[in-house]
TIVO-2410 file (N, C-alpha, C; in nm, 3 decimals):
# residues 84
REC num residu      c1      c2      c3 atome chaine
REC   1      M  12.752  -2.368  -1.406     N      A
REC   1      M  12.708  -2.474  -1.283    CA      A
REC   1      M  12.636  -2.665  -1.374     C      A
REC   2      K  12.715  -2.751  -1.307     N      A
REC   2      K  12.716  -2.850  -1.386    CA      A
REC   2      K  12.613  -2.943  -1.303     C      A
REC   3      L  12.484  -2.951  -1.299     N      A
REC   3      L  12.333  -3.042  -1.268    CA      A
REC   3      L  12.355  -3.191  -1.284     C      A
REC   4      H  12.319  -3.277  -1.199     N      A
REC   4      H  12.293  -3.430  -1.246    CA      A
REC   4      H  12.166  -3.444  -1.203     C      A
REC   5      N  12.156  -3.588  -1.281     N      A
REC   5      N  12.025  -3.649  -1.285    CA      A
REC   5      N  12.050  -3.718  -1.138     C      A
REC   6      K  11.926  -3.722  -1.043     N      A
REC   6      K  11.942  -3.817  -0.902    CA      A
REC   6      K  11.913  -3.922  -0.963     C      A
REC   7      A  12.011  -4.027  -0.850     N      A
REC   7      A  12.010  -4.180  -0.867    CA      A
REC   7      A  11.901  -4.252  -0.827     C      A
REC   8      P  11.821  -4.318  -0.919     N      A
REC   8      P  11.702  -4.399  -0.832    CA      A
REC   8      P  11.718  -4.490  -0.718     C      A
REC   9      Q  11.681  -4.532  -0.623     N      A
REC   9      Q  11.714  -4.597  -0.506    CA      A
REC   9      Q  11.639  -4.731  -0.537     C      A
REC  10      W  11.680  -4.851  -0.494     N      A
REC  10      W  11.598  -4.960  -0.554    CA      A
REC  10      W  11.538  -4.982  -0.388     C      A
REC  11      N  11.405  -5.033  -0.454     N      A
REC  11      N  11.273  -5.092  -0.361    CA      A
REC  11      N  11.250  -5.196  -0.340     C      A
REC  12      E  11.240  -5.306  -0.253     N      A
REC  12      E  11.238  -5.449  -0.238    CA      A
REC  12      E  11.100  -5.460  -0.198     C      A
REC  13      E  11.008  -5.321  -0.207     N      A
REC  13      E  10.843  -5.385  -0.214    CA      A
REC  13      E  10.828  -5.401  -0.350     C      A
REC  14      T  10.861  -5.356  -0.444     N      A
REC  14      T  10.803  -5.274  -0.553    CA      A
REC  14      T  10.908  -5.358  -0.670     C      A
REC  15      Q  11.077  -5.410  -0.616     N      A
REC  15      Q  11.127  -5.483  -0.693    CA      A
REC  15      Q  11.195  -5.358  -0.808     C      A
REC  16      S  11.197  -5.262  -0.787     N      A
REC  16      S  11.214  -5.162  -0.899    CA      A
REC  16      S  11.283  -5.051  -0.846     C      A
REC  17      Y  11.359  -4.985  -0.945     N      A
REC  17      Y  11.455  -4.804  -0.882    CA      A
REC  17      Y  11.350  -4.719  -0.945     C      A
REC  18      V  11.345  -4.635  -0.796     N      A
REC  18      V  11.229  -4.569  -0.764    CA      A
REC  18      V  11.246  -4.427  -0.734     C      A
REC  19      L  11.230  -4.267  -0.765     N      A
REC  19      L  11.224  -4.139  -0.734    CA      A
REC  19      L  11.129  -4.139  -0.625     C      A
REC  20      N  11.198  -4.068  -0.503     N      A
REC  20      N  11.057  -3.973  -0.420    CA      A
REC  20      N  11.027  -3.839  -0.483     C      A
REC  21      F  10.868  -3.850  -0.517     N      A
REC  21      F  10.870  -3.758  -0.580    CA      A
REC  21      F  10.760  -3.657  -0.468     C      A
REC  22      N  10.758  -3.722  -0.362     N      A
REC  22      N  10.636  -3.647  -0.247    CA      A
REC  22      N  10.484  -3.627  -0.299     C      A
REC  23      G  10.465  -3.764  -0.367     N      A
REC  23      G  10.358  -3.761  -0.421    CA      A
REC  23      G  10.290  -3.639  -0.528     C      A
REC  24      R  10.406  -3.570  -0.601     N      A
REC  24      R  10.380  -3.487  -0.683    CA      A
REC  24      R  10.330  -3.553  -0.825     C      A
REC  25      V  10.442  -3.664  -0.829     N      A
REC  25      V  10.420  -3.751  -0.964    CA      A
REC  25      V  10.330  -3.882  -0.921     C      A
REC  26      T  10.273  -3.904  -1.038     N      A
REC  26      T  10.163  -4.022  -0.940    CA      A
REC  26      T  10.169  -4.169  -1.043     C      A
REC  27      L  10.220  -4.136  -1.179     N      A
REC  27      L  10.236  -4.250  -1.288    CA      A
REC  27      L  10.409  -4.265  -1.317     C      A
REC  28      A  10.475  -4.399  -1.338     N      A
REC  28      A  10.572  -4.453  -1.345    CA      A
REC  28      A  10.594  -4.423  -1.510     C      A
REC  29      S  10.686  -4.354  -1.564     N      A
REC  29      S  10.718  -4.344  -1.686    CA      A
REC  29      S  10.860  -4.316  -1.729     C      A
REC  30      V  10.933  -4.314  -1.835     N      A
REC  30      V  11.036  -4.339  -1.870    CA      A
REC  30      V  11.076  -4.168  -1.847     C      A
REC  31      K  10.957  -4.094  -1.887     N      A
REC  31      K  11.003  -3.930  -1.879    CA      A
REC  31      K  11.002  -3.882  -1.747     C      A
REC  32      N  11.012  -3.914  -1.626     N      A
REC  32      N  11.007  -3.902  -1.525    CA      A
REC  32      N  11.176  -3.839  -1.465     C      A
REC  33      F  11.215  -3.780  -1.447     N      A
REC  33      F  11.332  -3.727  -1.378    CA      A
REC  33      F  11.332  -3.615  -1.244     C      A
REC  34      Q  11.466  -3.607  -1.224     N      A
REC  34      Q  11.504  -3.535  -1.105    CA      A
REC  34      Q  11.592  -3.522  -1.095     C      A
REC  35      I  11.638  -3.383  -1.107     N      A
REC  35      I  11.770  -3.288  -1.152    CA      A
REC  35      I  11.820  -3.206  -1.002     C      A
REC  36      V  11.975  -3.255  -0.933     N      A
REC  36      V  11.967  -3.195  -0.811    CA      A
REC  36      V  12.114  -3.131  -0.871     C      A
REC  37      H  12.133  -3.066  -0.716     N      A
REC  37      H  12.277  -2.928  -0.705    CA      A
REC  37      H  12.368  -3.025  -0.696     C      A
REC  38      P  12.497  -3.000  -0.733     N      A
REC  38      P  12.616  -3.077  -0.757    CA      A
REC  38      P  12.706  -3.089  -0.613     C      A
REC  39      N  12.647  -2.965  -0.547     N      A
REC  39      N  12.686  -2.971  -0.394    CA      A
REC  39      N  12.644  -3.040  -0.292     C      A
REC  40      D  12.507  -3.083  -0.335     N      A
REC  40      D  12.356  -3.134  -0.236    CA      A
REC  40      D  12.304  -3.197  -0.293     C      A
REC  41      L  12.293  -3.352  -0.315     N      A
REC  41      L  12.236  -3.415  -0.371    CA      A
REC  41      L  12.105  -3.466  -0.322     C      A
REC  42      D  12.072  -3.384  -0.195     N      A
REC  42      D  11.938  -3.366  -0.162    CA      A
REC  42      D  11.874  -3.246  -0.195     C      A
REC  43      Y  11.916  -3.152  -0.237     N      A
REC  43      Y  11.852  -3.034  -0.309    CA      A
REC  43      Y  11.815  -3.087  -0.467     C      A
REC  44      I  11.664  -3.042  -0.474     N      A
REC  44      I  11.604  -3.115  -0.580    CA      A
REC  44      I  11.595  -2.964  -0.663     C      A
REC  45      V  11.658  -2.957  -0.779     N      A
REC  45      V  11.653  -2.807  -0.856    CA      A
REC  45      V  11.557  -2.851  -0.948     C      A
REC  46      M  11.512  -2.945  -1.001     N      A
REC  46      M  11.390  -2.969  -1.088    CA      A
REC  46      M  11.330  -3.108  -1.078     C      A
REC  47      Q  11.223  -3.130  -1.082     N      A
REC  47      Q  11.165  -3.262  -1.102    CA      A
REC  47      Q  11.036  -3.255  -1.230     C      A
REC  48      F  10.991  -3.373  -1.280     N      A
REC  48      F  10.929  -3.386  -1.373    CA      A
REC  48      F  10.908  -3.499  -1.415     C      A
REC  49      G  10.751  -3.503  -1.403     N      A
REC  49      G  10.707  -3.649  -1.424    CA      A
REC  49      G  10.548  -3.681  -1.469     C      A
REC  50      R  10.506  -3.790  -1.503     N      A
REC  50      R  10.350  -3.815  -1.577    CA      A
REC  50      R  10.262  -3.796  -1.442     C      A
REC  51      I  10.178  -3.709  -1.484     N      A
REC  51      I  10.038  -3.781  -1.369    CA      A
REC  51      I   9.912  -3.819  -1.422     C      A
REC  52      A   9.939  -3.834  -1.508     N      A
REC  52      A   9.775  -3.898  -1.623    CA      A
REC  52      A   9.843  -3.906  -1.734     C      A
REC  53      R   9.805  -3.990  -1.845     N      A
REC  53      R   9.793  -3.994  -1.992    CA      A
REC  53      R   9.890  -3.894  -2.062     C      A
REC  54      D   9.855  -3.829  -2.025     N      A
REC  54      D   9.876  -3.701  -2.148    CA      A
REC  54      D   9.895  -3.573  -2.056     C      A
REC  55      H   9.932  -3.558  -1.945     N      A
REC  55      H   9.987  -3.507  -1.828    CA      A
REC  55      H  10.100  -3.536  -1.743     C      A
REC  56      F  10.155  -3.397  -1.712     N      A
REC  56      F  10.310  -3.354  -1.661    CA      A
REC  56      F  10.283  -3.274  -1.557     C      A
REC  57      T  10.359  -3.275  -1.500     N      A
REC  57      T  10.416  -3.186  -1.386    CA      A
REC  57      T  10.542  -3.150  -1.361     C      A
REC  58      M  10.605  -3.033  -1.334     N      A
REC  58      M  10.720  -2.938  -1.354    CA      A
REC  58      M  10.750  -2.885  -1.214     C      A
REC  59      D  10.860  -2.890  -1.137     N      A
REC  59      D  10.840  -2.784  -1.017    CA      A
REC  59      D  11.016  -2.788  -1.024     C      A
REC  60      F  11.052  -2.682  -1.059     N      A
REC  60      F  11.163  -2.624  -1.022    CA      A
REC  60      F  11.188  -2.515  -0.902     C      A
REC  61      Q  11.312  -2.480  -0.904     N      A
REC  61      Q  11.367  -2.366  -0.802    CA      A
REC  61      Q  11.529  -2.316  -0.868     C      A
REC  62      Y  11.592  -2.214  -0.720     N      A
REC  62      Y  11.691  -2.185  -0.777    CA      A
REC  62      Y  11.813  -2.244  -0.819     C      A
REC  63      P  11.880  -2.284  -0.873     N      A
REC  63      P  11.904  -2.164  -1.013    CA      A
REC  63      P  11.867  -2.186  -1.154     C      A
REC  64      M  11.785  -2.235  -1.141     N      A
REC  64      M  11.720  -2.221  -1.293    CA      A
REC  64      M  11.600  -2.128  -1.274     C      A
REC  65      C  11.601  -2.118  -1.410     N      A
REC  65      C  11.465  -2.030  -1.422    CA      A
REC  65      C  11.387  -2.040  -1.513     C      A
REC  66      P  11.275  -2.022  -1.521     N      A
REC  66      P  11.138  -2.074  -1.618    CA      A
REC  66      P  11.208  -2.132  -1.724     C      A
REC  67      L  11.230  -2.043  -1.839     N      A
REC  67      L  11.278  -2.033  -1.931    CA      A
REC  67      L  11.367  -2.187  -1.953     C      A
REC  68      Q  11.477  -2.229  -1.880     N      A
REC  68      Q  11.547  -2.316  -1.847    CA      A
REC  68      Q  11.481  -2.453  -1.825     C      A
REC  69      A  11.419  -2.436  -1.739     N      A
REC  69      A  11.335  -2.543  -1.695    CA      A
REC  69      A  11.241  -2.616  -1.811     C      A
REC  70      F  11.156  -2.469  -1.864     N      A
REC  70      F  11.103  -2.568  -1.926    CA      A
REC  70      F  11.161  -2.594  -2.087     C      A
REC  71      G  11.237  -2.577  -2.110     N      A
REC  71      G  11.342  -2.604  -2.250    CA      A
REC  71      G  11.379  -2.772  -2.199     C      A
REC  72      V  11.455  -2.754  -2.073     N      A
REC  72      V  11.465  -2.931  -2.030    CA      A
REC  72      V  11.386  -3.010  -2.032     C      A
REC  73      A  11.256  -2.990  -1.991     N      A
REC  73      A  11.114  -3.040  -2.015    CA      A
REC  73      A  11.093  -3.099  -2.126     C      A
REC  74      L  11.132  -3.007  -2.230     N      A
REC  74      L  11.069  -3.016  -2.352    CA      A
REC  74      L  11.158  -3.127  -2.395     C      A
REC  75      S  11.294  -3.119  -2.374     N      A
REC  75      S  11.405  -3.185  -2.432    CA      A
REC  75      S  11.374  -3.367  -2.394     C      A
REC  76      S  11.279  -3.345  -2.282     N      A
REC  76      S  11.303  -3.499  -2.262    CA      A
REC  76      S  11.174  -3.593  -2.314     C      A
REC  77      F  11.122  -3.510  -2.401     N      A
REC  77      F  11.015  -3.582  -2.456    CA      A
REC  77      F  11.089  -3.610  -2.591     C      A
REC  78      D  11.174  -3.559  -2.675     N      A
REC  78      D  11.239  -3.560  -2.783    CA      A
REC  78      D  11.322  -3.725  -2.798     C      A
REC  79      A  11.397  -3.718  -2.662     N      A
REC  79      A  11.514  -3.843  -2.722    CA      A
REC  79      A  11.367  -4.001  -2.679     C      A
REC  80      K  11.292  -3.948  -2.621     N      A
REC  80      K  11.205  -4.105  -2.574    CA      A
REC  80      K  11.075  -4.108  -2.646     C      A
REC  81      L  11.055  -4.025  -2.760     N      A
REC  81      L  10.896  -4.040  -2.831    CA      A
REC  81      L  10.882  -4.195  -2.855     C      A
REC  82      A  10.966  -4.266  -2.888     N      A
REC  82      A  10.927  -4.405  -2.940    CA      A
REC  82      A  10.963  -4.527  -2.785     C      A
REC  83      C  10.958  -4.441  -2.667     N      A
REC  83      C  10.955  -4.554  -2.581    CA      A
REC  83      C  10.839  -4.605  -2.472     C      A
REC  84      E  10.739  -4.499  -2.515     N      A
REC  84      E  10.635  -4.584  -2.482    CA      A
REC  84      E  10.551  -4.538  -2.579     C      A
***
């Protein structure tokens, strides 16, 4: 199965692109992301984001298993080490 990053939506109020994490993610970061099911873009398979300076939250559901979700979360740190 090929999963996709959810595309952010433009927010006129903040003049920026945003994703709706429904209160689970509290800080903006280049590491924040949501992965959606290819057949239903509203079905969020995994979301990952910053909640404090050195703390992150990760939520996932079927079809991902804990090991897959953890691996994806870890890989998000590798490519963006120098961005913040």
